[in-house]
C-alpha positions as CSV (number, residue, x, y, z in Angstrom):
1,M,-2.8,13.8,9.1
2,D,-2.5,17.4,9.7
3,P,-0.8,19.4,7.0
4,L,1.9,20.2,9.3
5,Q,3.6,18.4,12.2
6,S,5.6,19.9,14.8
7,N,9.3,19.6,14.5
8,G,12.5,21.1,15.8
9,L,12.0,23.9,14.0
10,I,8.3,24.2,14.4
11,D,9.2,24.2,18.3
12,D,12.3,26.3,17.8
13,L,10.1,29.4,16.4
14,G,6.7,28.7,18.2
15,D,7.5,31.5,20.3
16,K,8.3,33.6,17.8
17,P,5.2,34.0,15.3
18,E,6.4,36.3,13.3
19,S,9.4,34.6,12.2
20,L,7.5,31.4,11.6
21,M,4.8,33.2,9.6
22,Y,7.6,34.4,7.5
23,L,9.6,31.5,7.1
24,F,5.9,29.8,5.8
25,H,5.3,32.6,3.5
26,C,9.0,31.9,2.0
27,F,8.2,27.9,2.1
28,I,5.0,28.6,-0.1
29,T,6.3,31.3,-2.5
30,E,9.7,29.2,-3.5
31,T,7.2,25.8,-3.6
32,Q,4.3,26.9,-5.9
33,K,7.6,27.8,-8.2
34,D,9.1,24.1,-7.6
35,I,5.2,22.9,-8.5
36,N,5.2,24.8,-11.5
37,H,8.4,23.8,-12.5
38,L,7.7,19.9,-11.8
39,R,5.0,20.5,-14.0
40,S,7.2,22.1,-16.7
41,A,9.3,19.5,-16.6
42,L,6.8,16.7,-17.0
43,N,5.2,18.0,-19.8
44,L,8.8,18.5,-21.4
45,G,8.9,14.7,-20.4
46,N,12.3,15.5,-18.7
47,A,12.5,12.6,-16.0
48,G,16.0,13.7,-14.2
49,K,14.0,17.8,-13.9
50,V,11.3,15.7,-12.6
51,A,13.3,13.8,-10.1
52,Q,15.4,16.8,-9.2
53,T,12.4,19.2,-8.7
54,A,10.6,16.8,-6.5
55,H,13.5,16.3,-4.6
56,R,14.1,19.7,-3.9
57,I,10.3,19.9,-2.9
58,K,10.2,16.6,-0.2
59,G,13.9,18.5,1.2
60,A,12.1,21.9,1.6
61,A,8.8,20.1,3.2
62,G,10.3,18.2,5.1
63,T,12.7,20.9,6.8
64,I,9.2,22.4,7.5
65,G,7.4,19.8,8.9
66,A,4.6,19.6,5.9
67,E,5.3,15.8,6.0
68,P,1.9,14.9,3.5
69,L,3.3,17.2,0.9
70,R,7.0,15.4,1.5
71,A,5.7,11.9,1.1
72,E,4.1,13.3,-2.1
73,A,7.0,14.7,-3.3
74,A,9.1,11.7,-2.4
75,R,6.7,10.1,-4.5
76,I,7.3,11.3,-7.5
77,E,11.1,11.8,-6.8
78,A,11.1,8.2,-7.3
79,F,8.6,7.9,-10.4
80,G,11.0,10.2,-11.8
81,R,14.3,8.5,-11.1
82,Q,12.3,5.3,-12.8
83,G,11.6,7.1,-15.7
84,E,7.8,6.8,-15.2
85,L,6.5,9.8,-16.0
86,D,2.8,8.5,-16.3
87,H,3.0,8.2,-12.8
88,A,4.8,11.2,-11.8
89,L,2.1,13.3,-13.9
90,A,-0.8,11.6,-12.0
91,G,1.1,12.3,-8.2
92,V,1.4,16.0,-9.5
93,E,-2.0,16.5,-8.5
94,N,-1.5,15.2,-5.2
95,I,1.0,17.3,-4.6
96,Q,-1.1,20.5,-5.3
97,Q,-3.5,18.9,-3.1
98,E,-1.4,18.6,-0.2
99,F,0.7,21.9,-1.0
100,D,-3.1,24.1,-0.6
101,R,-4.0,22.0,2.5
102,F,-1.1,23.6,3.9
103,C,-1.4,27.0,2.3
104,C,-4.9,26.7,3.9
105,Y,-3.8,25.7,7.1
106,V,-1.0,28.6,7.5
107,A,-4.0,31.1,6.7
108,E,-6.0,29.8,9.4
109,L,-2.5,30.0,11.8
110,A,-2.2,33.8,10.6
111,R,-6.1,34.5,11.2
112,A,-5.3,33.1,14.9
113,E,-2.4,35.2,15.5
């Protein structure tokens, strides 16, 4: 599955590549911060913060159309809500991989512009 799925937002901004790239830049910057916060919450054993941070990543990824990243964040959110931090910790690497894949995809889009 591609790291970016077409959605209403992408379709609306498709003819405004500079706006789309700005949106991607903001998403990438904030999501990397959230992934760092997620790691910190896991290190502290704070299941509530894990769920909350994963929920924020899930929402942002869903809005932007990063479906594989959204799906991974949803899994970690569920683990956090259930207090299953060992499973959540294992899932953080999946989130990072999907995020990195998204970043590479966006970089390719930017080069094509």
